C-alpha positions, 0 to 999 in steps of 0.5 A: 445265324445262331448256332447251338452247342450239343449236350456233349459239347456242353458236358465237355465244357463243364468238365474242363471248367470243373477241372480248372476251378477245382484242381486237386479236389474230387470236384474236379472229376465227373461224378459216377453214374450212381443209378447204374452202380446201385442197380447193377453192380455185382462185384466179384468178392471171391476174386477181390478178397481172398481167403488163405488155406487156414481160413484167415482172410488174406487182407483186412476184409474176408469176402463174405464180410466185404459183400455184407458191408457193400450191401450195408453201405448201399442201404445207407446211401439209398436212404440218404438219397431219398431222405437227406436227413437220414445220415444226420443222426449217424454222424458226429454232432459237431458236423450238424451246422455244416450238414445244413448246407446243400453243397456239404451234404452233396459232397458227403453223398459223393464221399459215401459213393467212393467208399462203396466203389472201392469195396466193389473194386477190391480195395477195401476202405482205403479212405482218402478224406475224413468224410470217407472215413466217417462213412466207413465208421457209419457202415461198421457201427451199423453192421450188427444192427443191419444183420446178415440176412438182408445181403444173403444173396450176395455172400452165401456162395462165397468162401467162408473165413473164421473172421467173417463176423469179427467186426471189432477187428476191422474197426481196430485195424481199418478205422480212424481213431481221430474220426471215431473220437468225434462221436465221443465229442472230442474235437481237438484233432484236424478231423473236427475241421468239418469244412475240410472233411472232403479235402483229399489226403492225397490229391494225385490224379491216380488217387482221386480217380481210384474209385472209378469202376469204369469209364461211364462217369456222369457229370452234373453242374456243381452248385455254389455252397448255400 
């Protein structure tokens, strides 16, 4: 008599398979339950991003800016999810031929989500691959264009800082010069190796899972690169 495995058993087998096949990469780990994050996540920005008594941020991001950038990043990701071509015009021209590949776009989508989750956890940007650094630049470069009113409900009750709107400071301190140069057409650095955009800088397990918000990761089967 034939026996059929349960969905949970199939899920466990996929996790084990991916962990072995993609060891040392983000593809070895389950994807986050993105729909839950996008719909329900309400980070405690005041607790994660402190302001000193003199009004200066304790770290790179003041709480109001962190809330705005979190909202802006969600806006970009939701548009990317609905229209795969949305992010194309915001990335360096050199990556266009890679962008055509579904697996590359899928990995870019995951990189974007990791950036959002780290902001939500209070880790700032803390990018761990070039793809994440590129999305950080997309978010920062669009900050003025997207304005503040869209995210007012997230930041209006947070402590104020004298650096709330100093995006130039954050770009200087938190951006990657090599990645930013790609928008200028400079392709001499390792950042221009678009095939490797999602190779982690640090592949320790603790680093590859530092974006997890909780133990509710969702797993999907990976597809071969097309």
